[in-house]
C-alpha positions as CSV (number, residue, x, y, z in Angstrom):
1,M,35.8,40.6,-8.0
2,V,38.4,39.3,-10.4
3,S,35.9,36.9,-12.1
4,N,33.7,39.9,-13.0
5,E,36.6,41.9,-14.4
6,I,37.6,38.9,-16.6
7,R,34.0,38.6,-17.8
8,N,33.8,42.3,-18.5
9,N,36.9,42.2,-20.6
10,A,35.6,39.3,-22.6
11,A,32.4,41.2,-23.2
12,A,34.4,44.3,-24.3
13,L,36.2,42.1,-26.9
14,G,32.9,41.0,-28.2
15,T,32.1,44.6,-29.3
16,L,34.9,44.4,-31.8
17,M,33.5,41.4,-33.7
18,H,31.8,43.4,-36.4
19,Q,34.9,45.6,-37.0
20,V,37.4,42.8,-37.8
21,S,38.0,40.2,-40.5
22,N,36.7,36.6,-40.2
23,E,40.1,35.3,-39.2
24,Q,40.4,38.0,-36.5
25,A,36.9,37.3,-35.3
26,A,37.8,33.6,-35.0
27,L,40.8,34.6,-32.8
28,I,38.6,36.9,-30.7
29,R,36.1,34.0,-30.2
30,I,38.9,31.8,-28.9
31,V,40.2,34.5,-26.6
32,R,36.7,35.1,-25.2
33,S,36.3,31.4,-24.7
34,N,39.6,31.2,-22.8
35,L,38.6,34.3,-20.7
36,A,35.2,32.7,-19.9
37,A,37.1,29.5,-18.6
38,A,39.5,31.7,-16.6
39,A,36.5,33.6,-15.1
40,D,34.9,30.4,-14.1
41,T,38.1,29.2,-12.4
42,A,38.5,32.6,-10.7
43,E,34.9,32.5,-9.5
44,E,35.4,29.0,-8.0
45,M,38.5,30.2,-6.2
46,E,36.6,33.3,-4.9
47,R,33.8,31.1,-3.6
48,N,36.3,28.8,-1.7
49,L,38.6,31.5,-0.5
50,V,38.9,31.5,3.2
51,V,39.6,35.0,4.5
52,P,41.5,35.0,7.8
53,R,39.9,36.7,10.8
54,P,41.8,39.5,12.6
55,A,43.6,38.3,15.7
56,A,41.1,40.1,17.9
57,Q,38.3,37.9,16.6
58,A,40.3,34.6,16.8
59,P,39.0,31.9,19.2
60,A,40.8,31.8,22.6
61,E,42.3,28.4,21.9
62,E,44.4,29.7,19.0
63,A,48.0,30.7,19.5
64,E,48.6,34.4,20.3
65,V,51.6,36.3,18.9
66,I,53.4,38.1,21.7
67,G,56.7,39.0,20.0
68,E,58.3,39.0,16.6
69,N,58.9,35.3,16.6
70,E,57.5,34.2,20.0
71,F,54.2,32.5,20.6
72,K,52.2,31.5,23.7
73,E,49.0,29.6,24.0
74,A,46.1,31.8,24.7
75,M,44.1,31.0,27.8
């Protein structure tokens, strides 16, 4: 999921910490912190995401699409 990708990128940046100056390391820490917050937000969105069901699985009382812009009530 997206949150895992964000966390993986933050971890990858962490591997650079020993190769850069103190100022650059401070910037990497800030970016990693921001990425962690973004990952937390993405994870919350992923948890609350409602995935629509295909029409074949929709309850009978939902409207059924019969044409491009026409609807009828399913029986």
